[in-house]
C-alpha positions in Angstrom: 40.2 31.5 22.0 36.6 30.7 23.1 35.6 34.4 23.0 37.0 34.8 19.4 35.2 31.6 18.3 31.9 32.7 19.8 32.2 36.0 18.1 32.7 34.3 14.7 29.5 32.4 15.3 27.6 35.6 16.3 28.7 37.4 13.2 28.2 34.6 10.7 25.1 36.1 9.1 27.0 39.4 8.6 29.9 37.5 7.1 27.6 35.7 4.7 26.0 39.0 3.7 29.4 40.6 3.1 30.4 37.6 0.9 27.2 37.9 -1.1 27.9 41.6 -1.7 31.5 40.9 -2.7 30.3 38.2 -5.2 27.7 40.5 -6.8 30.7 42.3 -8.4 31.4 40.6 -11.8 35.2 40.9 -11.5 36.0 38.7 -14.5 39.6 39.4 -15.4 39.3 37.6 -18.8 36.6 40.1 -19.8 38.0 43.1 -17.9 34.8 43.8 -16.0 34.4 45.4 -12.5 38.0 45.0 -11.6 38.7 48.5 -10.2 35.3 48.5 -8.5 36.0 45.2 -6.8 39.5 46.3 -5.8 38.0 49.4 -4.2 35.4 47.4 -2.4 37.8 45.0 -0.7 40.2 47.8 0.1 37.3 49.6 1.8 36.5 46.5 3.9 40.1 46.3 5.0 40.2 50.0 5.9 37.2 49.4 8.1 39.4 47.0 10.1 42.1 49.7 10.4 44.4 48.2 7.9 46.9 50.6 6.2 45.7 49.9 2.7 46.9 50.7 -0.8 45.8 49.9 -4.3 49.0 49.4 -6.3 49.1 49.1 -10.0 51.1 46.4 -11.7 53.2 47.0 -14.8 51.3 47.3 -18.1 49.3 44.2 -18.7 48.5 43.5 -15.1 45.5 44.4 -12.9 46.1 46.4 -9.6 47.0 44.7 -6.3 45.2 45.5 -3.0 47.9 45.6 -0.3 47.1 46.1 3.4 49.0 45.9 6.7 47.9 45.7 10.3 50.4 45.4 13.2 50.0 42.7 15.9 50.9 42.1 19.5 54.1 40.5 18.1 55.9 41.6 15.1 55.9 38.2 13.4 54.1 38.8 10.1 51.9 36.5 8.1 51.2 37.4 4.5 47.7 36.4 3.2 47.7 36.0 -0.6 44.5 35.9 -2.6 42.8 37.2 -5.7 39.6 39.1 -6.2 39.1 38.3 -9.8 37.0 35.3 -11.0 36.5 33.0 -13.9 33.9 33.8 -16.6 30.5 32.5 -15.7 29.6 31.0 -19.1 27.8 28.8 -20.0 25.1 30.8 -18.3 22.3 28.4 -19.1 23.9 25.7 -16.9 23.6 27.7 -13.7 20.8 26.9 -11.3 20.8 30.4 -10.0 22.3 33.6 -11.7 26.1 33.5 -11.2 26.4 37.1 -10.0 23.3 37.0 -7.7 24.6 34.8 -4.9 21.9 32.6 -3.5 21.7 30.5 -0.3 19.9 27.3 -1.1 19.7 24.9 1.8 23.2 24.7 3.3 25.0 25.9 0.2 25.8 29.4 -1.1 26.0 29.6 -4.9 27.7 32.2 -7.0 30.8 32.8 -9.2 33.8 33.3 -7.0 32.0 32.1 -3.9 34.8 29.6 -3.3 37.5 30.7 -5.8 38.6 33.0 -4.2 36.2 35.5 -2.7 34.9 33.1 0.0 38.4 32.6 1.4 39.1 36.3 1.4 36.0 37.1 3.4 36.7 34.1 5.7 40.1 35.8 6.6 38.4 39.2 7.0 35.8 37.6 9.3 38.5 35.9 11.5 40.3 39.2 11.8 37.2 41.1 12.6 36.4 38.6 15.4 39.9 39.0 16.8 39.6 42.8 16.8 36.1 42.9 18.2 36.9 40.6 21.1 40.6 41.5 21.9 40.9 44.9 20.3 44.1 43.8 18.5 45.6 41.1 16.4 48.0 38.5 17.9 50.5 38.9 15.1 51.0 41.3 12.2 49.0 40.6 9.1 49.5 41.6 5.5 47.2 41.1 2.5 48.3 40.8 -1.1 45.2 40.5 -3.3 45.6 40.5 -7.0 43.1 41.0 -9.8 44.2 38.8 -12.6 45.2 35.4 -11.1 42.6 33.7 -13.3 44.4 34.9 -16.5 47.8 33.8 -15.3 48.9 36.6 -13.0 50.7 38.7 -15.6 53.5 40.8 -14.2 53.2 39.2 -10.7 56.9 38.2 -10.6 58.2 41.7 -11.3 55.6 43.1 -8.9 56.9 41.0 -6.1 60.5 41.9 -6.9 59.7 45.6 -7.0 57.7 45.5 -3.7 59.7 43.0 -1.8 60.2 45.3 1.1 56.5 46.0 1.3 55.7 42.2 1.2 58.4 41.0 3.5 56.9 38.6 6.1 57.7 35.4 8.0 55.3 33.1 6.2 52.5 33.1 3.6 49.1 31.6 3.8 48.1 31.0 0.1 44.7 31.6 -1.5 42.6 28.8 0.0 41.9 25.1 0.1 39.4 22.3 0.6 38.4 19.5 2.9 38.3 15.9 1.8 35.2 13.9 1.0 35.3 12.6 4.6 35.7 16.1 6.1 39.4 16.2 6.9 41.1 19.6 6.3 43.7 19.7 3.5 46.9 21.6 3.9 48.5 22.1 0.5 52.1 23.1 0.1 52.7 24.0 -3.6 51.5 24.5 -7.1 52.4 23.3 -10.6 53.8 25.6 -13.1 52.1 26.5 -16.4 52.7 27.1 -20.0 49.6 28.2 -21.9 49.9 28.4 -25.7 47.8 29.0 -28.8 48.5 27.0 -32.0 47.1 28.3 -35.3 47.1 27.1 -38.8 46.1 28.8 -42.1 46.3 26.6 -45.2 44.4 28.5 -47.9 43.1 32.1 -48.5 39.5 31.3 -47.5 37.1 28.5 -46.7 36.3 26.3 -49.6 33.6 23.8 -50.6 34.4 20.5 -49.0 34.5 18.8 -52.4 37.9 20.4 -52.7 39.2 18.0 -50.1 40.7 16.1 -52.9 43.3 18.7 -53.6 43.2 21.6 -51.1 44.8 21.3 -47.6 42.3 21.3 -44.7 43.5 23.5 -41.7 41.6 21.4 -39.3 43.3 18.2 -40.3 46.7 20.0 -40.3 46.1 21.1 -36.7 44.9 17.7 -35.6 48.1 16.0 -37.0 50.2 18.6 -35.2 48.5 18.0 -31.9 48.8 14.2 -32.5 52.6 14.7 -32.6 52.6 16.2 -29.1 50.8 13.5 -27.2 50.1 9.9 -27.9 47.0 7.8 -27.3 48.7 6.2 -24.3 49.0 9.6 -22.6 52.7 10.0 -23.2 54.0 13.5 -23.9 56.2 13.3 -27.0 57.8 16.8 -27.0 61.6 16.2 -27.3 63.3 17.1 -24.0 60.1 17.8 -22.1 61.1 15.7 -19.1 64.9 16.7 -19.1 64.7 19.0 -16.1 61.9 17.4 -14.1 62.9 17.2 -10.4 62.0 13.9 -8.8 59.7 14.0 -5.8 61.5 14.0 -2.4 61.0 11.1 -0.1 59.0 13.4 2.2 56.7 14.3 -0.7 56.2 10.7 -1.6 55.4 9.8 2.0 52.8 12.6 2.1 51.2 11.2 -1.0 51.2 7.7 0.4 49.5 8.9 3.6 46.7 10.7 1.8 43.3 9.1 2.1 41.7 7.4 -0.9 39.1 9.5 -2.7 39.0 7.7 -6.0 35.5 6.3 -5.7 34.0 9.7 -4.9 35.9 11.4 -7.7 35.0 8.8 -10.3 31.3 9.1 -9.2 31.4 12.9 -9.3 32.7 12.9 -12.9 30.5 9.9 -13.8 33.3 7.7 -15.2 34.4 4.1 -14.5 38.1 4.6 -14.3 41.0 7.1 -14.6 43.4 7.4 -17.5 45.9 4.6 -17.7 43.9 2.8 -15.0 45.7 4.4 -12.1 44.5 3.9 -8.5 45.7 4.5 -5.0 49.0 6.2 -4.5 49.7 6.0 -8.2 46.6 8.0 -8.9 47.5 10.7 -6.4 51.1 10.9 -7.5 50.2 11.2 -11.2 47.6 13.8 -10.4 49.6 16.0 -8.1 53.3 15.5 -9.0 53.5 14.9 -12.8 53.4 17.3 -15.7 50.6 17.4 -18.2 49.7 18.4 -21.8 46.1 19.3 -22.3 44.0 20.6 -25.2 41.8 23.3 -23.7 39.9 24.5 -26.8 39.5 23.9 -30.6 38.1 26.1 -33.2 37.7 25.5 -37.0 35.2 25.4 -39.7 31.4 25.3 -39.1 30.0 24.3 -35.7 26.5 25.6 -35.9 23.2 23.7 -36.2 22.7 21.5 -39.3 25.2 20.6 -42.0 27.5 22.9 -43.9 30.0 21.2 -46.2 33.1 23.4 -45.9 36.8 22.9 -46.0 38.3 25.2 -43.3 41.0 27.6 -44.2 42.0 28.2 -40.6 42.1 26.2 -37.3 43.2 27.2 -33.8 43.8 25.3 -30.5 44.6 26.4 -27.0 46.8 24.1 -24.9 48.1 24.2 -21.4 51.1 22.3 -20.0 51.2 21.9 -16.2 54.8 21.8 -15.1 56.6 20.6 -12.0 59.6 22.0 -10.1 62.7 22.7 -12.2 60.8 22.8 -15.5 61.1 26.3 -17.0 58.1 27.4 -19.0 60.2 29.4 -21.4 62.4 26.3 -22.0 59.4 24.2 -22.6 58.0 26.7 -25.1 61.2 26.6 -27.1 61.2 22.9 -27.0 57.6 22.8 -28.3 58.5 25.1 -31.1 61.5 23.0 -32.0 59.4 19.8 -31.8 56.8 21.2 -34.2 59.5 22.2 -36.6 61.3 18.9 -36.4 58.1 17.0 -37.1 57.2 19.0 -40.2 54.9 21.6 -38.7 56.9 24.8 -39.1 53.7 26.2 -40.7 51.9 26.0 -37.3 52.1 29.3 -35.6 52.8 29.1 -31.8 52.0 31.9 -29.4 52.7 32.0 -25.7 49.7 33.4 -23.7 50.9 32.9 -20.1 53.5 31.1 -18.0 54.3 30.5 -14.4 56.9 28.4 -12.5 56.1 25.6 -10.1 56.9 25.9 -6.4 56.6 23.7 -3.3 57.3 24.1 0.4 58.8 21.0 2.1 56.4 19.0 4.2 58.9 19.1 7.0 59.0 22.9 7.3 58.0 24.1 10.8 55.3 26.5 9.3 53.4 23.5 8.0 53.1 22.2 11.6 51.6 25.6 12.6 48.9 25.3 9.9 48.2 21.6 10.6 47.8 22.3 14.4 45.3 25.1 13.8 43.2 23.0 11.4 43.3 19.9 13.6 42.1 22.0 16.5 39.1 23.4 14.6 38.0 20.4 12.6 38.8 17.7 15.2 40.3 15.5 12.5 43.9 14.9 11.3 44.8 17.2 8.5 45.8 15.8 5.1 49.2 17.3 3.9 49.3 17.6 0.1 52.7 18.3 -1.4 51.3 20.2 -4.4 47.9 21.1 -5.9 47.3 20.0 -9.4 46.6 23.5 -10.5 48.7 26.7 -10.8 49.2 30.0 -9.1 51.9 32.7 -8.8 53.5 31.1 -5.8 57.0 30.9 -7.2 58.0 34.6 -6.6 56.8 34.5 -3.0 59.1 31.5 -2.3 62.0 32.4 -4.6 62.1 36.1 -4.2 60.7 36.6 -0.7 61.9 33.3 0.7 58.5 32.5 2.4 57.3 29.1 3.4 53.7 28.8 2.2 50.6 26.6 2.8 46.9 26.5 1.9 43.8 25.9 3.9 40.3 27.2 3.1 36.6 27.0 2.8 36.1 24.6 -0.2 35.1 21.0 -0.5 35.4 18.5 -3.3 32.2 19.4 -5.1 32.5 23.2 -4.9 32.6 23.3 -8.8 35.1 26.1 -9.1 35.6 27.3 -12.7 32.2 25.6 -13.6 28.5 26.4 -13.4 27.0 26.2 -9.9 30.2 27.1 -8.0 29.3 26.8 -4.3 30.4 26.5 -0.7 28.7 24.9 2.3 27.8 27.1 5.3 29.5 24.8 7.8 32.7 24.7 5.7 32.8 28.5 5.6 32.3 28.7 9.4 35.1 26.2 10.0 37.3 28.0 7.5 36.9 31.2 9.5 37.7 29.6 12.7 40.8 27.9 11.3 42.1 31.3 10.3 41.5 32.7 13.7 43.3 29.7 15.3 46.1 30.0 12.9 46.7 33.7 13.8 47.1 32.7 17.5 49.4 29.8 16.9 51.5 31.7 14.3 52.0 34.5 16.9 53.5 31.9 19.2 55.6 30.2 16.5 59.3 30.6 17.3 60.0 31.0 13.5 
């Protein structure tokens, strides 16, 4: 492996340049910009590495998927999932450098998508290029599945996987990417939460009115606030009837993994500039709550006048966006029906409810042999014991890859705790990227030797 690792070091400047070129493309799926151009770009880079490459459309409502295949010395196949779309860059005035003009400042590279997920895609390409330039071949077969709308909930990904299950067949899946801990230990993450994303809307009167009419006219903003108040209490309890009925309890192995994770509460509290977490949780209780429990979160509110200075107005309309992060066995369609029934039962049948996206939760067991392959590769590169995390707190379209394709999955990647994904000044550190590339190179070798 020394020759491969040395080649990774030699080509690092080239890899950074490729990543910067990739991140100049503003592939914001929420806004529909540069999607096809970005798909063509990354497909072109894979073709340069002699991958058999296709750009495959999803059904209506989904962006195209870049699929690529390269044979290996052994037929054992690893599927590398990722996404080439990124979050919107707004608010632009909070960026230190322009979001789509990637900039190297000290040991950090800044730009939208630099970590989530373009940095991880380029890290995998760099590892593959190093293998091919030193050995002329790959130790195992590699497939890429790169989608263009993960950041808006991966619409149509489940039917896409079902329709292309023969194309996507593999022995295991390396998911989109991951982080190291505050103390520099690599993290190997084994699952995702599910998601139900909804919009609640209220219309009370024909048009906005003078606020003096608050004596007798219904205010849409208050109506919406009261509806939201019925969903979650001040003590953080989710009040939707039946919400927890199907929650699968964590396994003993998952709880053991949570207990073995290092403490990062102090660094996290300092990063967000707060004194304590909700409900005062600390230690294993903090980690378990964050990673293994469902949530109900208000993501946005809109009503009335929000500009500079006063405007005494009674709003006729109000809107809120909410997401519910779900855990294994919770069905987002079932939760949506229960939310509708809950609003009706509590006197809010006038509140319109619209589902915007949904995904199922999924987890690989910590005891699966593929997890050992990933932890061995990261341990070798980082020289530290990896942290195994049963599930990330966020969401991705992992479920069909496990349920339909039957693949064990795990994450590892180029991020770190302050990479600010989805926020201004998204960044990665140069050494983290270098180690991330080397971890992928080591993983390919160890995966080729895995008995499966």
